[in-house]
C-alpha positions as CSV (number, residue, x, y, z in Angstrom):
1,M,0.0,0.0,0.0
2,A,1.5,3.3,-1.1
3,S,2.2,5.8,1.6
4,G,1.5,9.6,1.3
5,P,4.2,12.2,1.3
6,A,6.1,12.5,4.6
7,L,5.0,15.3,6.8
8,P,7.7,17.7,8.0
9,S,8.9,17.2,11.5
10,P,7.3,19.3,14.3
11,R,10.4,21.3,14.6
12,L,10.4,22.2,10.9
13,Q,6.7,23.0,11.1
14,L,7.3,25.4,13.9
15,L,10.1,27.0,12.0
16,L,7.9,27.5,8.9
17,L,5.2,29.0,11.0
18,L,7.6,31.5,12.5
19,V,8.9,32.5,9.1
20,L,5.3,32.9,7.8
21,A,4.5,35.1,10.8
22,A,7.5,37.3,10.3
23,V,6.7,37.8,6.6
24,T,3.1,38.6,7.4
25,G,4.0,41.0,10.2
26,R,6.6,42.7,8.0
27,A,4.0,43.1,5.2
28,A,1.5,44.6,7.7
29,A,4.1,47.0,9.0
30,Q,4.9,48.1,5.5
31,E,1.3,49.1,5.1
32,N,1.2,50.9,8.5
33,C,4.1,53.3,8.7
34,T,2.6,55.8,11.1
35,C,3.5,57.4,14.5
36,P,1.0,56.4,17.2
37,T,2.3,58.9,19.7
38,N,2.4,62.0,17.4
39,K,-0.1,62.6,14.6
40,M,1.8,65.7,13.5
41,T,4.4,63.7,11.7
42,V,5.3,62.6,8.2
43,C,6.3,59.0,8.0
44,S,8.0,56.9,5.3
45,R,10.1,53.8,5.0
46,G,13.4,55.5,4.4
47,G,15.4,53.9,7.2
48,P,17.8,51.0,7.0
49,G,16.1,47.9,5.9
50,G,12.9,49.8,5.1
51,R,12.5,50.9,8.7
52,C,9.6,53.3,9.2
53,Q,10.9,56.8,9.9
54,C,8.7,59.6,11.2
55,R,9.7,63.3,11.2
56,A,7.9,66.1,13.0
57,V,6.1,68.6,10.9
58,G,7.8,72.0,10.8
59,S,11.2,70.9,12.0
60,G,11.9,67.6,10.1
61,F,13.2,66.2,13.4
62,E,13.1,62.4,13.5
63,V,11.0,61.4,16.5
64,D,10.8,58.2,18.6
65,C,7.2,57.0,18.1
66,S,7.5,54.6,21.1
67,T,7.3,57.6,23.5
68,L,6.0,61.1,23.7
69,T,7.4,63.8,21.4
70,S,8.9,66.8,23.2
71,K,6.7,69.9,23.7
72,C,9.1,72.1,21.7
73,L,8.7,70.0,18.6
74,L,5.0,69.8,19.1
75,L,4.6,73.6,19.3
76,K,6.8,74.0,16.3
77,A,4.6,71.6,14.4
78,R,1.5,73.4,15.6
79,M,2.8,76.7,14.2
80,A,3.6,75.1,10.9
81,A,0.4,73.1,10.5
82,P,-1.9,74.5,7.8
83,K,-5.1,76.1,9.1
84,S,-8.4,75.5,7.4
85,G,-12.1,76.0,8.0
86,R,-13.0,77.6,11.3
87,G,-9.9,76.5,13.1
88,L,-7.4,78.7,14.9
89,V,-5.6,81.3,12.9
90,R,-2.0,82.4,13.2
91,P,-1.8,85.6,15.3
92,S,-0.6,88.8,13.8
93,E,3.1,89.9,14.1
94,H,2.3,92.1,17.1
95,A,0.3,89.4,18.9
96,L,3.1,86.9,18.3
97,V,5.5,89.2,20.1
98,D,3.4,89.8,23.1
99,N,1.7,86.4,23.4
100,D,4.3,84.1,25.1
101,G,2.1,81.0,24.6
102,L,2.1,81.2,20.8
103,Y,5.5,81.4,19.1
104,D,7.6,79.3,16.8
105,P,10.2,77.8,19.2
106,D,13.9,77.1,18.6
107,C,14.6,73.5,19.6
108,D,18.0,71.9,20.2
109,H,19.4,68.7,18.7
110,E,17.4,66.7,21.2
111,G,14.2,68.5,20.4
112,R,14.1,70.5,23.6
113,F,13.7,74.2,24.1
114,K,16.8,76.3,23.7
115,A,17.3,78.6,26.6
116,R,17.0,81.7,24.4
117,Q,14.0,82.2,22.1
118,C,13.6,85.0,19.6
119,N,10.9,86.0,17.1
120,Q,11.0,87.4,13.6
121,T,11.5,91.0,14.9
122,S,14.7,90.0,16.8
123,V,13.0,90.3,20.2
124,C,14.5,87.7,22.5
125,W,13.7,86.2,25.9
126,C,14.8,83.3,28.1
127,V,12.6,80.3,28.7
128,N,12.4,77.4,31.1
129,S,12.3,73.7,30.1
130,V,8.6,74.0,29.5
131,G,9.2,76.9,27.0
132,V,7.6,79.6,29.2
133,R,9.2,83.0,29.3
134,R,11.1,83.7,32.6
135,T,12.8,87.0,31.8
136,D,12.0,90.4,30.4
137,K,12.2,90.6,26.6
138,G,15.4,92.1,25.1
139,D,17.2,92.2,21.8
140,L,19.7,89.8,20.1
141,S,22.4,90.7,22.7
142,L,20.3,89.1,25.5
143,R,22.2,86.2,27.1
144,C,20.5,83.1,28.5
145,D,23.3,81.1,30.2
146,E,21.3,78.0,31.0
147,L,18.0,76.3,30.5
148,V,16.4,76.4,33.9
149,R,14.4,73.3,34.6
150,T,10.7,73.3,35.6
151,H,10.7,70.7,38.3
152,H,7.2,71.0,39.7
153,I,3.9,71.1,37.7
154,L,0.5,71.4,39.3
155,I,-2.5,70.5,37.1
156,D,-5.6,72.0,38.6
157,L,-8.9,70.7,37.2
158,R,-12.5,71.3,37.9
159,H,-15.0,68.6,36.9
160,R,-18.6,69.1,35.8
161,P,-21.3,68.6,38.4
162,A,-21.7,64.9,39.4
163,A,-24.4,63.1,41.3
164,R,-22.0,62.6,44.2
165,A,-18.3,63.3,44.9
166,F,-15.8,60.8,43.6
167,N,-14.0,58.5,46.0
168,H,-10.6,60.1,46.6
169,S,-8.7,56.8,46.6
170,D,-10.4,55.6,43.4
171,L,-9.8,59.0,41.7
172,D,-6.1,58.9,42.8
173,A,-5.6,55.4,41.4
174,E,-7.3,56.2,38.1
175,L,-5.3,59.3,37.4
176,R,-2.0,57.6,38.3
177,R,-2.9,54.7,36.0
178,L,-3.8,57.2,33.3
179,F,-0.4,59.0,33.4
180,H,1.5,55.7,33.6
181,E,-0.3,53.8,30.8
182,R,-1.3,56.6,28.4
183,Y,1.6,59.0,28.8
184,K,4.3,56.5,29.9
185,L,5.2,58.7,32.9
186,H,6.9,56.7,35.7
187,P,4.7,56.5,38.8
188,R,7.3,58.1,41.0
189,F,6.8,61.4,39.2
190,V,3.1,61.7,40.1
191,T,3.7,62.7,43.6
192,A,0.2,63.6,44.8
193,V,-3.5,63.7,43.8
194,H,-5.7,66.1,45.8
195,Y,-9.5,66.3,45.6
196,E,-12.1,68.6,47.1
197,Q,-15.2,68.5,44.9
198,P,-15.2,69.8,42.2
199,T,-11.5,70.5,42.2
200,V,-8.9,67.9,41.3
201,Q,-5.2,68.6,41.6
202,I,-2.4,66.5,40.1
203,E,1.2,67.2,41.2
204,L,4.1,66.2,39.0
205,Q,7.6,66.5,40.2
206,Q,10.9,65.7,38.5
207,N,14.3,67.1,39.3
208,A,17.1,66.9,36.8
209,S,18.9,64.4,39.0
210,Q,15.8,62.2,39.1
211,K,15.3,62.0,35.3
212,F,17.2,59.2,33.6
213,A,17.5,58.3,29.9
214,G,14.2,57.1,28.6
215,D,12.1,58.8,31.2
216,V,9.2,60.8,29.9
217,D,9.6,64.5,30.9
218,I,6.8,65.8,33.1
219,A,6.5,68.9,30.8
220,D,5.6,66.6,27.8
221,A,3.2,64.5,29.9
222,A,1.4,67.6,31.1
223,Y,1.2,69.0,27.6
224,Y,-0.2,65.7,26.1
225,F,-2.7,65.6,29.0
226,E,-3.8,69.2,28.4
227,R,-4.4,68.6,24.7
228,D,-6.4,65.4,25.5
229,V,-8.6,67.3,28.0
230,K,-9.3,69.9,25.3
231,G,-10.3,67.2,22.8
232,E,-7.2,67.9,20.7
233,S,-5.4,64.6,21.2
234,L,-1.9,64.3,19.8
235,F,-2.1,60.5,19.6
236,L,-3.0,58.8,16.4
237,G,-5.7,56.2,16.4
238,R,-6.0,56.0,20.1
239,G,-9.3,57.8,20.5
240,D,-10.3,60.7,22.7
241,L,-9.5,60.7,26.4
242,D,-12.1,58.9,28.4
243,M,-11.5,59.3,32.1
244,R,-13.8,57.2,34.3
245,V,-13.7,56.5,38.0
246,R,-15.4,53.2,38.7
247,G,-17.5,53.7,35.6
248,E,-18.5,57.2,36.4
249,P,-17.2,59.7,33.7
250,L,-14.8,62.4,34.9
251,L,-15.8,65.4,32.7
252,V,-13.4,68.4,33.0
253,E,-14.8,71.9,32.4
254,R,-11.8,74.0,33.5
255,T,-8.0,73.4,33.5
256,L,-5.2,75.5,35.1
257,I,-1.6,74.6,34.9
258,Y,1.1,76.0,37.3
259,Y,4.8,75.8,36.7
260,L,7.6,76.1,39.3
261,D,11.2,76.4,38.2
262,E,14.3,75.2,40.1
263,K,15.5,78.9,40.1
264,P,13.4,82.0,40.5
265,P,12.6,84.0,37.4
266,Q,14.3,87.3,36.5
267,F,11.6,89.8,35.8
268,S,12.2,93.5,36.5
269,M,9.4,95.2,38.6
270,K,9.2,98.0,36.1
271,R,7.9,95.7,33.4
272,L,5.0,94.5,35.6
273,T,1.6,96.0,35.7
274,A,0.2,97.4,39.0
275,G,-2.2,94.5,39.3
276,V,0.6,91.9,39.0
277,I,2.8,93.8,41.4
278,A,-0.1,93.8,43.9
279,V,-0.4,90.0,43.6
280,I,3.3,89.5,44.1
281,V,3.2,91.6,47.3
282,V,0.3,89.4,48.6
283,V,2.3,86.3,47.8
284,V,5.5,87.6,49.5
285,V,3.6,88.6,52.6
286,A,1.9,85.2,52.7
287,L,5.2,83.4,52.5
288,I,6.7,85.6,55.2
289,A,3.8,84.7,57.5
290,G,4.4,81.0,56.8
291,V,1.1,80.6,54.9
292,A,0.7,80.5,51.1
293,V,-2.6,81.6,50.0
294,L,-3.6,81.6,46.3
295,V,-7.0,82.9,45.3
296,I,-8.0,82.2,41.8
297,S,-11.1,83.9,40.3
298,N,-12.3,82.2,37.2
299,R,-15.2,84.0,35.5
300,R,-14.9,82.4,32.1
301,K,-17.8,80.3,30.8
302,S,-17.8,76.5,31.0
303,G,-15.6,74.9,28.4
304,K,-13.0,77.6,28.3
305,Y,-9.5,77.0,29.4
306,K,-6.6,79.1,30.5
307,K,-3.1,78.6,31.8
308,V,-1.4,80.3,34.8
309,E,2.3,80.2,35.6
310,V,3.3,80.4,39.3
311,K,6.9,81.6,39.9
312,E,8.8,81.7,43.1
313,L,8.6,85.3,44.5
314,G,8.3,86.3,40.8
315,E,5.7,87.0,38.2
316,L,2.2,85.6,38.6
317,R,0.6,85.9,35.2
318,K,-2.4,84.5,33.4
319,E,-1.4,82.9,30.1
320,P,-3.6,81.7,27.2
321,S,-3.5,78.0,26.6
322,L,-0.9,76.8,24.2
């Protein structure tokens, strides 16, 4: 009785399956050359061996799509992105000079903010690692000897009315999970979550000595979170942010972000308005008394966002969102 063809050995069968899976996976990857962590990129298979390479819009900087893109490159891409329909428009030349939040930043070889930033009219200023101005504006002779690190970020949220207050422990766990899983921020950098209905506060702290190669910067995590909250997610194909605490949606209606640098800012009092000087005096007196009191009056309608910077014994200013 004739026997059929001999079947390959189990080992050979496994090898064939692995080869088939590799070929199939490579073909699928060839069709999906995108950057999941930054949709403001242009991707192509121009790398060695047909590797997918993604470059940030506006700068052409090659980005690592396995982690968050730096805020500097994201702002540069935002300024370069074409505007259409009823979207935001590029501010006028005068507005660009006076509006610290909207400018075309100068990034270094690592994609981080350079200490000195200038605009098209040769007006320059020094920024911190978040890209926020920390000195008076000057001309091209202005020197910024170092990039001062922002080591403490406080994200202050107010959620929409809920049937009952969220459980603090559940809220704390959910927000820590969110920053770890969605933004890849190491849990040790989320130092505290405070809650007093309807206000939620998230504290991020990261000194230069604490940040190692591969660690996500708290500035980048805070910026990605801010864009997510505003419904302007920077992720590709990951969907909008859906924050839930034990199934109950956490809907944010107001966001404030405070930055604290490792060194105090260098603003001259003559450049500040009377209102700002009055606020500084109040803060200084509070610090001397051993009690820091910050009163925030928010009269904007629901759904509007703004950003505030808090400086050590320095300028307290309200900034428009980036």
